[in-house]
C-alpha positions as CSV (number, residue, x, y, z in Angstrom):
1,X,0.0,0.0,0.0
2,X,3.0,2.3,0.7
3,X,4.2,2.0,-2.9
4,X,0.6,2.7,-4.1
5,X,0.5,6.0,-2.1
6,X,4.0,7.1,-3.0
7,X,3.3,6.6,-6.8
8,X,0.2,8.6,-6.5
9,X,1.9,11.4,-4.7
10,X,4.7,11.5,-7.3
11,X,2.1,11.6,-10.1
12,X,0.3,14.4,-8.3
13,X,3.5,16.5,-8.0
14,X,4.3,15.9,-11.7
15,X,0.8,17.0,-12.7
16,X,1.1,20.2,-10.7
17,X,4.5,20.9,-12.4
18,X,3.0,20.5,-15.8
19,X,0.0,22.7,-14.9
20,X,2.4,25.5,-13.6
21,X,4.6,25.2,-16.7
22,X,1.8,25.2,-19.2
23,X,0.1,28.2,-17.6
24,X,3.4,30.1,-17.6
25,X,4.1,29.5,-21.3
26,X,0.5,30.1,-22.5
27,X,0.2,33.4,-20.5
28,X,3.5,34.8,-21.8
29,X,2.6,33.8,-25.4
30,X,-0.9,35.4,-25.3
31,X,0.2,39.1,-25.2
32,X,2.2,41.7,-23.5
33,X,0.8,42.7,-20.1
34,X,2.5,46.1,-20.3
35,X,0.5,47.1,-23.4
36,X,-2.8,45.9,-21.9
37,X,-2.4,47.6,-18.5
38,X,-0.7,50.8,-19.7
39,X,-2.3,50.9,-23.1
40,X,-0.5,51.0,-26.5
41,X,-0.5,54.8,-26.4
42,X,1.7,54.9,-23.2
43,X,5.2,56.4,-23.6
44,X,7.8,53.8,-24.6
45,X,9.8,54.7,-21.4
46,X,6.8,53.8,-19.2
47,X,6.3,50.5,-21.0
48,X,9.9,49.6,-20.6
49,X,9.9,50.6,-17.0
50,X,6.8,48.4,-16.4
51,X,8.5,45.4,-18.0
52,X,11.6,45.9,-16.0
53,X,9.7,46.3,-12.8
54,X,7.9,43.0,-13.3
55,X,10.9,41.1,-14.8
56,X,9.3,40.8,-18.3
57,X,12.4,42.2,-19.9
58,X,14.3,39.0,-19.0
59,X,14.7,36.0,-21.3
60,X,11.7,33.6,-21.0
61,X,13.7,30.7,-19.7
62,X,15.1,32.9,-16.9
63,X,11.6,34.2,-16.0
64,X,10.5,30.5,-15.8
65,X,13.3,29.5,-13.5
66,X,12.6,32.5,-11.2
67,X,8.9,31.6,-11.2
68,X,9.5,28.0,-10.3
69,X,11.9,29.0,-7.5
70,X,9.3,31.5,-6.2
71,X,6.5,28.9,-6.3
72,X,8.7,26.4,-4.5
73,X,9.1,28.9,-1.7
74,X,5.4,29.8,-1.6
75,X,5.7,33.1,-3.3
76,X,3.1,33.3,-6.0
77,X,3.8,36.9,-7.0
78,X,1.8,40.1,-6.9
79,X,-1.2,41.4,-8.9
80,X,-0.1,43.8,-11.6
81,X,-3.4,45.7,-11.2
82,X,-3.4,46.6,-7.5
83,X,0.0,45.4,-6.3
84,X,-1.4,43.1,-3.6
85,X,-0.1,39.5,-3.2
86,X,-1.9,37.3,-5.7
87,X,-2.7,34.8,-3.0
88,X,-4.7,37.5,-1.1
89,X,-6.5,38.6,-4.2
90,X,-7.5,35.0,-5.0
91,X,-8.3,33.7,-1.5
92,X,-10.7,36.6,-0.7
93,X,-12.9,35.3,-3.6
94,X,-13.0,31.6,-2.4
95,X,-15.9,32.0,0.1
96,X,-18.2,33.5,-2.7
97,X,-17.3,30.6,-5.0
98,X,-17.9,27.9,-2.3
99,X,-21.2,29.6,-1.4
100,X,-22.6,28.5,-4.7
101,X,-20.5,25.4,-5.6
102,X,-20.9,23.5,-2.4
103,X,-24.8,23.7,-2.3
104,X,-24.7,22.9,-6.1
105,X,-22.6,19.8,-5.3
106,X,-25.1,18.6,-2.7
107,X,-27.9,19.2,-5.2
108,X,-26.1,17.2,-7.9
109,X,-25.8,14.2,-5.6
110,X,-29.2,14.5,-3.9
111,X,-31.0,14.5,-7.3
112,X,-28.6,12.6,-9.6
113,X,-27.8,9.5,-7.6
114,X,-31.4,8.5,-6.6
115,X,-32.6,9.3,-10.2
116,X,-29.9,7.2,-11.8
117,X,-30.4,4.3,-9.4
118,X,-34.2,4.4,-9.8
119,X,-33.8,4.5,-13.6
120,X,-31.5,1.5,-13.6
121,X,-33.8,-0.6,-11.3
122,X,-36.7,0.2,-13.7
123,X,-34.8,-0.1,-16.9
124,X,-36.8,0.6,-20.1
125,X,-39.9,1.5,-18.0
126,X,-41.7,4.8,-18.4
127,X,-39.9,6.3,-15.4
128,X,-36.5,5.3,-16.8
129,X,-37.3,7.0,-20.2
130,X,-38.6,10.1,-18.6
131,X,-35.6,10.4,-16.2
132,X,-33.0,9.8,-19.0
133,X,-34.8,12.3,-21.3
134,X,-34.7,14.9,-18.6
135,X,-31.0,14.1,-17.8
136,X,-30.1,14.4,-21.5
137,X,-31.8,17.8,-21.8
138,X,-30.1,19.0,-18.6
139,X,-26.7,17.7,-19.7
140,X,-27.0,19.0,-23.3
141,X,-28.2,22.5,-22.5
142,X,-25.3,25.0,-22.1
143,X,-25.2,26.4,-18.6
144,X,-25.3,30.0,-19.9
145,X,-28.5,29.3,-21.8
146,X,-30.2,27.8,-18.8
147,X,-28.9,30.7,-16.6
148,X,-30.4,33.2,-19.0
149,X,-33.7,31.3,-19.0
150,X,-33.8,31.5,-15.2
151,X,-33.1,35.2,-15.3
152,X,-35.9,35.7,-17.9
153,X,-38.5,33.8,-15.8
154,X,-37.6,34.6,-12.2
155,X,-36.1,38.0,-12.5
156,X,-37.7,39.7,-15.5
157,X,-41.2,38.1,-15.6
158,X,-41.8,37.2,-12.0
159,X,-39.4,39.6,-10.2
160,X,-38.8,37.0,-7.4
161,X,-35.0,36.8,-7.5
162,X,-32.2,39.3,-8.3
163,X,-30.5,38.7,-11.6
164,X,-26.9,39.7,-10.7
165,X,-24.6,40.4,-7.8
166,X,-24.2,38.8,-4.4
167,X,-26.0,41.1,-1.9
168,X,-23.7,41.9,1.0
169,X,-21.5,39.0,-0.1
170,X,-21.1,37.6,3.4
171,X,-23.4,34.7,3.0
172,X,-25.0,35.4,6.4
173,X,-28.2,37.2,5.3
174,X,-31.3,36.1,3.4
175,X,-30.6,38.6,0.7
176,X,-27.2,36.9,0.0
177,X,-28.9,33.6,-0.5
178,X,-31.6,35.1,-2.7
179,X,-28.8,36.1,-5.0
180,X,-27.3,32.6,-4.8
181,X,-30.4,30.7,-5.7
182,X,-30.2,30.9,-9.5
183,X,-26.4,30.3,-9.7
184,X,-26.8,27.2,-7.5
185,X,-29.7,25.9,-9.5
186,X,-27.8,26.4,-12.8
187,X,-24.8,24.5,-11.6
188,X,-26.8,21.9,-9.8
189,X,-29.2,20.9,-12.7
190,X,-26.4,20.3,-15.2
191,X,-24.4,18.3,-12.6
192,X,-27.3,16.3,-11.5
193,X,-28.0,15.2,-15.1
194,X,-24.5,14.0,-15.5
195,X,-24.6,12.1,-12.1
196,X,-27.9,10.5,-13.1
197,X,-26.6,9.2,-16.4
198,X,-23.3,7.9,-14.9
199,X,-24.9,6.3,-11.9
200,X,-27.5,4.6,-14.1
201,X,-24.8,3.1,-16.3
202,X,-22.8,1.9,-13.3
203,X,-25.8,0.3,-11.7
204,X,-27.0,-1.4,-14.9
205,X,-23.5,-2.9,-15.3
206,X,-23.5,-4.2,-11.8
207,X,-27.0,-5.7,-12.0
208,X,-25.8,-7.8,-15.0
209,X,-23.0,-9.4,-13.0
210,X,-23.2,-13.2,-12.2
211,X,-23.0,-12.6,-8.4
212,X,-26.3,-10.6,-8.6
213,X,-28.0,-13.5,-10.3
214,X,-26.5,-15.9,-7.8
215,X,-27.8,-13.8,-4.9
216,X,-31.2,-13.7,-6.4
217,X,-31.2,-17.5,-7.1
218,X,-30.4,-18.1,-3.4
219,X,-33.8,-16.6,-2.6
220,X,-32.6,-13.2,-1.2
221,X,-35.2,-10.5,-1.3
222,X,-34.5,-8.2,-4.2
223,X,-34.3,-5.1,-2.0
224,X,-31.5,-6.9,0.0
225,X,-29.7,-7.9,-3.2
226,X,-29.7,-4.3,-4.3
227,X,-28.7,-2.9,-0.9
228,X,-26.0,-5.4,0.0
229,X,-24.5,-6.4,-3.4
230,X,-25.5,-3.9,-6.2
231,X,-25.1,-0.5,-4.5
232,X,-21.6,-1.1,-2.9
233,X,-20.2,-2.3,-6.2
234,X,-21.8,0.4,-8.2
235,X,-20.3,3.0,-5.8
236,X,-16.8,2.3,-7.0
237,X,-17.1,3.8,-10.5
238,X,-19.4,6.5,-9.2
239,X,-16.7,7.6,-6.8
240,X,-14.6,8.6,-9.9
241,X,-17.3,11.1,-10.9
242,X,-17.4,12.4,-7.4
243,X,-13.6,13.2,-7.7
244,X,-14.2,15.4,-10.7
245,X,-17.1,17.1,-8.9
246,X,-15.0,17.9,-5.8
247,X,-12.1,19.0,-8.0
248,X,-14.3,21.4,-9.8
249,X,-15.5,23.2,-6.7
250,X,-12.9,26.0,-6.9
251,X,-12.8,27.0,-10.6
252,X,-15.8,25.1,-12.0
253,X,-18.2,28.1,-12.1
254,X,-16.5,30.4,-14.6
255,X,-19.5,30.8,-16.9
256,X,-22.2,30.9,-14.2
257,X,-20.3,33.5,-12.2
258,X,-19.8,35.6,-15.3
259,X,-23.5,35.5,-16.3
260,X,-24.7,36.3,-12.8
261,X,-21.9,38.8,-12.0
262,X,-21.1,36.6,-9.0
263,X,-17.8,37.8,-7.3
264,X,-16.1,34.5,-7.1
265,X,-12.9,33.0,-8.5
266,X,-14.4,32.2,-11.9
267,X,-15.3,35.8,-12.6
268,X,-11.9,36.9,-11.2
269,X,-10.1,34.6,-13.6
270,X,-12.0,36.1,-16.6
271,X,-11.0,39.6,-15.5
272,X,-7.4,38.6,-14.8
273,X,-7.0,36.8,-18.1
274,X,-8.5,39.8,-20.0
275,X,-5.9,42.1,-18.3
276,X,-3.0,39.6,-18.4
277,X,-2.7,39.8,-14.6
278,X,-0.2,37.0,-14.7
279,X,0.3,36.3,-11.1
280,X,-3.4,36.1,-10.4
281,X,-4.2,33.8,-13.3
282,X,-1.3,31.5,-12.4
283,X,-2.4,31.4,-8.8
284,X,-5.9,30.5,-9.8
285,X,-4.8,27.8,-12.2
286,X,-2.4,26.4,-9.6
287,X,-5.1,26.4,-7.0
288,X,-7.6,24.7,-9.3
289,X,-5.1,22.2,-10.4
290,X,-4.1,21.4,-6.8
291,X,-7.7,21.0,-5.9
292,X,-8.4,18.6,-8.8
293,X,-5.2,16.6,-8.1
294,X,-6.0,16.4,-4.4
295,X,-9.5,15.2,-5.1
296,X,-8.4,12.5,-7.5
297,X,-5.7,11.4,-5.1
298,X,-8.3,11.0,-2.4
299,X,-10.5,9.1,-4.8
300,X,-7.7,6.8,-5.8
301,X,-6.9,6.0,-2.2
302,X,-10.6,5.5,-1.6
303,X,-10.6,2.8,-4.2
304,X,-8.2,0.7,-2.1
305,X,-10.5,1.3,0.9
306,X,-13.7,0.3,-1.0
307,X,-12.1,-2.7,-2.7
308,X,-9.0,-4.3,-1.0
309,X,-8.2,-6.2,-4.2
310,X,-7.3,-3.0,-6.1
311,X,-3.6,-2.2,-6.3
312,X,-1.7,-0.2,-8.7
313,X,0.4,-2.2,-11.2
314,X,2.2,0.8,-12.7
315,X,0.2,2.0,-15.6
316,X,-2.7,4.4,-15.5
317,X,-5.9,2.7,-14.7
318,X,-4.4,-0.8,-14.6
319,X,-5.5,-2.9,-11.7
320,X,-4.3,-6.2,-10.4
321,X,-5.6,-8.7,-7.9
322,X,-4.2,-8.5,-4.5
323,X,-1.9,-11.5,-4.2
324,X,-2.8,-11.8,-0.5
């Protein structure tokens, strides 16, 4: 088990290094921050002074080495727009993002899992077809289209909910949560549709296994067969999807936050990319990547806990039987 954990940790570190490197190269190749922040009409001396102050006049390989050294020591740089540490700029937006993504995650699981399991247990029945049709619509509809439909109905026509902003932004008042309703529903509906489709497929696959037929042939009540044999085994592939959902909590709401002018990390990233605020964008990407890597690492370790037979053999996704 120690080798299994060490290999996962090494892979997580390599993934983070690739994320950091790719973000560095793409951001430097996408435009000159000096021209965007100072404008192209700024004096040449001012532009050169800006580049020198932020180290942009150095060779790219030297900037990369300085950046890696800074990241290794926990220094993620400063925002070019307001001069504050990028970590402070990013972390002050995390509560707003979690305020809509965590309830949305609960909504995805609370709706998606029961719907998918029910559809699998009643395969090809009317309930299965209706559930899957609804899941297909929810999964296929772009989130910004669904968000705009919600605004049209609940803000423009009915006037029940505010269309943009976050109220006081503290999350402690009723007005804050009135602003959060439509972003949460937008994120939750699309995610619930994906969870329903995935859990249905996993459950149907398990129900077709020989040990399910054997348990039924022994005379076990069908409810007990489902509870004791089908659900635990169907949970293993479903846990994979849960890893992606957890990993997307931090930066998975870019479109929704933009549509609803929600002051979270997703909207901050859009603004930072538009202004080439390099340190802020790199910090967000590093944070999102670290969250995704940590979630998937936890899921991989959970596999071993759910099924002791699972061990890493070396290649991605390859599994072997435990020799013990």
